N, C-alpha and C positions, 0 to 999 in steps of 0.2 A: 771566618775571618780571613783566611787565605783568598777566598774568592773575592772578598770586597777589596783587598790589596791588588789582586790581578786586574780587577775592573778599573781601580784607579790609576793603575799603570797604562792600561790601554787608553783611558781618557786623556791621560797627559800626553801620550804620543799623538793621539788625534788632534788635541789642541795645537801642539807644536806644528804638525803637519798643515793644519788649516791656517795657521798664522803665516807659515812659509808661503803657502799658495796666495794667501791674501797679499801678501807683500808683493810677490811676482806680478799678480794682476794689477795691482795699484801701479807699479812701475811700467807695466806695459801700457795701461790707459794713460799714464802721464806723458809718456812718449808719443802716443797717438795724438792726445790733445795738443801737446806743444806743436806738432807737425801741422795740425789743423789750424791752430791759431795763427800760424805765420802766413797762411795762405788766403785768409779772408780779406775781402775787399770791403770798403766802406759801403754802408746800406744806403740804398737809393731812395727806397720808398717804404711806407708802413707794410704795404702788402709784401713786399720782399722780406722784410724783417719777420712777418708772421710766417711766411713759408720757411724760412731758416729755422726758426723756433720749432715748428712742427717736424721737421726733417732731424733736428737734433734730438727731440723727444722720441722719435722712432727709432733713431741709432742707438740711444741709451737703453731703450727697452730691448732691441736685439742684443746689446751687449750684455745685459742683465740675463737674457735668456741663455746666452752662450755660457755664461759664468755658472748659472744653476745647472745646466746640462753637464758642465765639467765636474761640479761638485758631485753631482748624481752618480757619474761614471766612477769617480774616485771612491765615494762613500755610498755604496748601494743601499 
């Protein structure tokens, strides 16, 4: 019974830490996205739009990879 209580306490701590980290990452990404949206120029052609979409997808994948790496460092 004591072991179960200890595990529950650790799980609750981990959950609170993850929520805190998630909030900080969301705040960071919101700041980055608002900075990026202010710099965009109107689209000139369909090809340019496709290129921007692919660059945005790659950037999001890189951000996810960084986020996952941070989580792996914090919670091995």
